[in-house]
ZALO-160135 format. One line per field, with one value per atom (N, C-alpha, C, O, CB): residue in three letters; atom name; x, y, z. Coordinates in pm, 1 decimal. Glycine has a CB too. Example, Ala and Ser with C-alpha at 12.3 -4.5 7.8 and 13.67 -1.06 7.14 Angstrom:
% ZALO-160135
residuo = ALA; ALA; ALA; ALA; ALA; SER; SER; SER; SER; SER $
atomo = N; CA; C; O; CB; N; CA; C; O; CB $
X = 1319.0; 1230.0; 1320.0; 1423.6; 1130.8; 1285.0; 1367.0; 1290.0; 1340.9; 1408.4 $
Y = -569.0; -450.0; -330.0; -331.9; -447.3; -225.0; -106.0; 3.0; 113.8; -59.8 $
Z = 780.0; 780.0; 780.0; 846.5; 904.6; 708.0; 714.0; 787.0; 803.9; 572.5 $
% end
This chain:
% ZALO-160135
residuo = MET; MET; MET; MET; MET; ILE; ILE; ILE; ILE; ILE; LEU; LEU; LEU; LEU; LEU; ALA; ALA; ALA; ALA; ALA; GLN; GLN; GLN; GLN; GLN; THR; THR; THR; THR; THR; VAL; VAL; VAL; VAL; VAL; GLY; GLY; GLY; GLY; GLY; TYR; TYR; TYR; TYR; TYR; LEU; LEU; LEU; LEU; LEU; ARG; ARG; ARG; ARG; ARG; SER; SER; SER; SER; SER; PHE; PHE; PHE; PHE; PHE; ASN; ASN; ASN; ASN; ASN; ALA; ALA; ALA; ALA; ALA; ALA; ALA; ALA; ALA; ALA; VAL; VAL; VAL; VAL; VAL; GLU; GLU; GLU; GLU; GLU; GLY; GLY; GLY; GLY; GLY; SER; SER; SER; SER; SER; ARG; ARG; ARG; ARG; ARG; THR; THR; THR; THR; THR; ALA; ALA; ALA; ALA; ALA; GLU; GLU; GLU; GLU; GLU; GLU; GLU; GLU; GLU; GLU; LEU; LEU; LEU; LEU; LEU; TYR; TYR; TYR; TYR; TYR; ASP; ASP; ASP; ASP; ASP; ARG; ARG; ARG; ARG; ARG; MET; MET; MET; MET; MET; LEU; LEU; LEU; LEU; LEU; ARG; ARG; ARG; ARG; ARG; LEU; LEU; LEU; LEU; LEU; TYR; TYR; TYR; TYR; TYR; PRO; PRO; PRO; PRO; PRO; ARG; ARG; ARG; ARG; ARG; ARG; ARG; ARG; ARG; ARG; ALA; ALA; ALA; ALA; ALA; ASN; ASN; ASN; ASN; ASN; PRO; PRO; PRO; PRO; PRO; GLY; GLY; GLY; GLY; GLY; ALA; ALA; ALA; ALA; ALA; ARG; ARG; ARG; ARG; ARG; TRP; TRP; TRP; TRP; TRP; GLY; GLY; GLY; GLY; GLY; GLY; GLY; GLY; GLY; GLY; ALA; ALA; ALA; ALA; ALA; LYS; LYS; LYS; LYS; LYS; VAL; VAL; VAL; VAL; VAL; ALA; ALA; ALA; ALA; ALA; LYS; LYS; LYS; LYS; LYS; PRO; PRO; PRO; PRO; PRO; THR; THR; THR; THR; THR; PRO; PRO; PRO; PRO; PRO; ALA; ALA; ALA; ALA; ALA $
atomo = N; CA; C; O; CB; N; CA; C; O; CB; N; CA; C; O; CB; N; CA; C; O; CB; N; CA; C; O; CB; N; CA; C; O; CB; N; CA; C; O; CB; N; CA; C; O; CB; N; CA; C; O; CB; N; CA; C; O; CB; N; CA; C; O; CB; N; CA; C; O; CB; N; CA; C; O; CB; N; CA; C; O; CB; N; CA; C; O; CB; N; CA; C; O; CB; N; CA; C; O; CB; N; CA; C; O; CB; N; CA; C; O; CB; N; CA; C; O; CB; N; CA; C; O; CB; N; CA; C; O; CB; N; CA; C; O; CB; N; CA; C; O; CB; N; CA; C; O; CB; N; CA; C; O; CB; N; CA; C; O; CB; N; CA; C; O; CB; N; CA; C; O; CB; N; CA; C; O; CB; N; CA; C; O; CB; N; CA; C; O; CB; N; CA; C; O; CB; N; CA; C; O; CB; N; CA; C; O; CB; N; CA; C; O; CB; N; CA; C; O; CB; N; CA; C; O; CB; N; CA; C; O; CB; N; CA; C; O; CB; N; CA; C; O; CB; N; CA; C; O; CB; N; CA; C; O; CB; N; CA; C; O; CB; N; CA; C; O; CB; N; CA; C; O; CB; N; CA; C; O; CB; N; CA; C; O; CB; N; CA; C; O; CB; N; CA; C; O; CB; N; CA; C; O; CB; N; CA; C; O; CB; N; CA; C; O; CB; N; CA; C; O; CB; N; CA; C; O; CB $
X = -3379.7; -3366.1; -3223.4; -3164.5; -3466.8; -3168.2; -3032.4; -2931.6; -2837.9; -2996.0; -2949.9; -2856.8; -2865.1; -2762.5; -2886.1; -2983.8; -2998.7; -2931.1; -2869.8; -3147.7; -2941.5; -2875.2; -2723.3; -2652.9; -2918.5; -2673.7; -2530.4; -2480.5; -2374.8; -2497.3; -2554.4; -2517.6; -2513.4; -2421.2; -2617.9; -2611.7; -2614.0; -2494.1; -2434.7; -2741.0; -2458.4; -2342.3; -2215.0; -2133.1; -2329.6; -2198.4; -2078.0; -2070.1; -1961.5; -2074.5; -2182.0; -2182.4; -2143.8; -2067.8; -2321.3; -2197.0; -2161.2; -2012.8; -1947.2; -2244.5; -1960.0; -1818.7; -1732.4; -1636.6; -1786.7; -1766.7; -1689.3; -1693.3; -1591.7; -1742.0; -1807.9; -1818.5; -1736.2; -1672.7; -1965.5; -1737.5; -1660.5; -1510.5; -1433.0; -1699.1; -1469.4; -1327.9; -1282.7; -1176.2; -1304.5; -1363.7; -1329.0; -1322.9; -1246.1; -1429.7; -1403.3; -1409.4; -1324.9; -1335.2; -1548.1; -1240.9; -1159.0; -1010.9; -969.0; -1192.1; -932.6; -787.7; -715.7; -609.6; -733.1; -771.7; -704.3; -800.9; -922.5; -646.7; -744.3; -826.5; -914.8; -1030.1; -737.9; -861.8; -939.6; -1059.6; -1169.7; -852.0; -1037.7; -1146.9; -1252.2; -1372.1; -1093.1; -1207.6; -1299.8; -1379.9; -1501.7; -1222.9; -1314.5; -1381.3; -1487.1; -1600.3; -1278.4; -1449.7; -1543.0; -1664.3; -1776.6; -1471.5; -1642.8; -1754.4; -1851.5; -1973.0; -1702.4; -1797.2; -1883.0; -1953.6; -2068.2; -1800.9; -1886.9; -1949.6; -2066.5; -2169.9; -1846.4; -2050.7; -2161.2; -2277.5; -2393.9; -2111.8; -2246.1; -2351.1; -2422.4; -2542.8; -2292.5; -2347.8; -2401.3; -2362.9; -2284.7; -2349.0; -2416.6; -2375.1; -2413.6; -2351.7; -2434.7; -2513.7; -2559.4; -2510.2; -2545.2; -2710.8; -2431.4; -2380.3; -2282.1; -2193.8; -2311.3; -2298.1; -2215.0; -2072.6; -2046.1; -2277.4; -1983.6; -1845.2; -1759.5; -1719.1; -1842.3; -1731.8; -1645.9; -1503.4; -1434.1; -1641.2; -1459.3; -1325.9; -1314.8; -1213.0; -1291.6; -1418.7; -1419.4; -1423.5; -1360.5; -1539.6; -1497.3; -1504.4; -1365.8; -1323.7; -1607.4; -1294.9; -1161.0; -1064.7; -982.6; -1110.2; -1074.6; -989.1; -1010.6; -914.1; -1014.2; -1134.4; -1164.0; -1109.8; -1059.4; -1312.1; -1120.3; -1068.8; -916.9; -863.2; -1107.9; -847.7; -701.2; -656.5; -554.5; -643.8; -731.2; -697.4; -725.4; -646.9; -777.2; -836.2; -874.3; -787.1; -762.7; -1019.9; -740.3; -659.1; -535.1; -525.5; -743.1; -441.4; -322.2; -236.4; -234.1; -238.4; -167.1; -75.7; 44.1; 105.0; -32.3; 80.1; 196.9; 324.4; 340.9; 211.9; 411.8; 539.2; 640.9; 753.1; 595.8 $
Y = -7.1; -103.9; -159.3; -166.4; -217.3; -197.8; -253.5; -148.4; -179.6; -305.9; -25.1; 80.4; 103.0; 123.7; 211.7; 99.6; 116.8; 1.9; 24.3; 125.4; -119.9; -234.4; -219.1; -250.7; -366.0; -170.9; -150.1; -42.3; -57.7; -112.3; 64.8; 171.8; 116.2; 146.8; 290.7; 35.5; -26.0; -115.8; -114.7; -105.1; -193.7; -281.9; -199.5; -231.8; -371.1; -94.4; -11.4; 59.9; 75.2; 91.5; 102.4; 164.2; 61.7; 91.8; 224.6; -59.0; -166.1; -198.4; -220.9; -292.0; -200.7; -229.4; -123.0; -155.3; -237.1; 3.2; 111.9; 104.3; 127.3; 247.8; 72.9; 57.7; -61.6; -55.1; 41.0; -170.1; -289.3; -263.4; -318.0; -407.7; -181.3; -144.2; -75.7; -106.2; -50.9; 15.8; 89.5; -1.3; 24.2; 200.9; -106.8; -194.8; -319.8; -408.4; -234.0; -328.6; -448.4; -414.6; -304.3; -512.5; -511.2; -491.6; -554.5; -506.6; -549.0; -661.4; -734.1; -759.6; -746.5; -867.6; -795.9; -831.6; -952.2; -957.7; -861.2; -1047.5; -1166.0; -1129.6; -1180.6; -1267.2; -1041.5; -997.7; -921.5; -941.2; -909.9; -835.5; -759.9; -854.8; -840.9; -658.0; -949.4; -1047.9; -1124.1; -1140.4; -1146.3; -1170.0; -1246.2; -1162.0; -1212.3; -1297.9; -1036.0; -948.0; -933.0; -942.3; -810.0; -910.0; -893.1; -1023.9; -1022.5; -842.6; -1133.8; -1263.3; -1286.9; -1340.0; -1377.6; -1247.7; -1261.5; -1168.3; -1206.3; -1231.6; -1047.6; -952.4; -989.0; -967.4; -814.3; -1044.2; -1074.4; -1217.0; -1234.6; -971.6; -1317.6; -1455.6; -1505.9; -1599.3; -1546.6; -1445.9; -1493.3; -1405.9; -1429.8; -1499.0; -1307.6; -1218.3; -1295.2; -1364.9; -1092.4; -1282.2; -1356.0; -1301.0; -1189.5; -1350.2; -1379.6; -1344.7; -1321.4; -1208.4; -1222.6; -1428.0; -1413.0; -1369.6; -1312.2; -1543.7; -1396.3; -1352.0; -1200.8; -1144.9; -1407.9; -1134.8; -987.5; -933.7; -832.4; -933.5; -1001.0; -959.2; -969.6; -879.5; -1046.6; -1079.8; -1099.2; -994.7; -939.2; -1242.1; -968.3; -867.9; -730.0; -657.6; -863.0; -693.3; -565.3; -557.6; -453.7; -541.2; -668.2; -671.7; -654.4; -585.0; -804.7; -717.5; -706.1; -565.6; -518.0; -805.4; -499.5; -361.3; -267.0; -176.2; -316.7; -288.4; -199.8; -220.2; -126.1; -222.1; -342.9; -377.0; -455.5; -575.5; -460.8; -389.4; -460.9; -511.7; -452.8; -369.3; -620.8; -675.6; -583.9; -550.4; -819.4; -541.8; -454.4; -524.0; -644.7; -410.1; -448.0; -504.1; -515.0; -559.8; -418.4 $
Z = -979.4; -872.7; -867.0; -759.1; -891.4; -980.1; -981.4; -936.7; -863.2; -1122.2; -980.1; -937.5; -787.4; -722.8; -1011.9; -731.3; -587.0; -512.1; -407.8; -548.8; -563.5; -500.7; -507.3; -411.3; -568.7; -619.8; -635.4; -539.9; -478.7; -779.8; -527.0; -433.1; -291.1; -215.5; -442.0; -254.5; -122.3; -99.3; 8.5; -103.7; -200.8; -189.7; -169.6; -83.5; -315.5; -247.9; -236.9; -101.7; -45.9; -350.0; -50.4; 82.5; 189.1; 281.1; 114.0; 175.4; 268.5; 258.9; 360.6; 240.6; 137.3; 116.5; 184.2; 254.5; -34.0; 162.8; 224.0; 375.9; 441.5; 177.5; 432.1; 577.1; 625.4; 730.7; 618.6; 548.7; 585.7; 575.9; 654.4; 496.2; 480.9; 469.0; 597.8; 651.5; 345.7; 645.9; 767.9; 890.2; 983.1; 792.0; 890.4; 1006.3; 996.3; 1081.1; 1029.7; 893.6; 871.7; 878.7; 843.6; 735.9; 924.5; 930.7; 812.4; 772.4; 1059.6; 755.5; 648.1; 532.5; 546.9; 700.6; 418.6; 303.2; 335.0; 292.2; 181.1; 409.2; 444.6; 530.7; 510.1; 517.5; 626.7; 713.5; 633.8; 653.4; 827.7; 545.0; 459.8; 371.6; 360.9; 372.8; 309.4; 224.2; 304.1; 258.6; 163.7; 422.3; 505.8; 546.4; 547.8; 631.0; 578.9; 614.8; 498.5; 516.1; 658.0; 380.6; 263.6; 227.1; 182.2; 144.6; 246.0; 218.7; 313.7; 273.1; 231.5; 439.3; 535.2; 499.2; 511.9; 678.6; 454.8; 418.5; 288.9; 275.1; 406.1; 194.5; 61.2; 19.3; -74.1; -43.1; 86.6; 59.2; -80.2; -131.2; 162.1; -141.2; -272.5; -387.8; -503.4; -275.0; -357.3; -462.0; -550.6; -500.6; -399.5; -679.4; -775.1; -779.5; -734.5; -915.0; -833.3; -862.4; -737.9; -710.4; -947.6; -663.1; -544.7; -579.9; -495.9; -467.7; -701.9; -742.9; -745.4; -704.7; -879.5; -792.9; -793.8; -651.8; -621.4; -874.4; -565.3; -424.0; -360.3; -287.7; -344.8; -387.6; -333.0; -390.4; -317.3; -363.5; -519.9; -581.9; -521.3; -496.5; -731.2; -497.5; -433.7; -293.1; -250.5; -431.9; -220.5; -82.6; -80.9; 5.3; -13.6; -176.1; -181.0; -217.2; -167.4; -281.1; -302.6; -339.2; -222.4; -195.2; -464.3; -154.1; -43.2; 79.9; 155.4; -6.2; 100.4; 219.0; 174.2; 200.0; 323.1; 108.1; 60.4; 176.8; 284.8; -30.1; 152.1; 250.9; 261.9; 160.3; 214.0; 384.1; 399.3; 352.7; 370.5; 545.6; 294.4; 244.4; 355.0; 331.5; 131.0 $
% end
């Protein structure tokens, strides 16, 4: 069950990456999809890696 939930989260994350322009937008999308998911710091870190700020 936990593995299936994790797979679902990762699929949602990948879809949100494709539909987001910035790390902030990606973070907000995932927060709306998973408002009770623990560790918002990890969510923010993943968003920054997936959508880095252009130099």
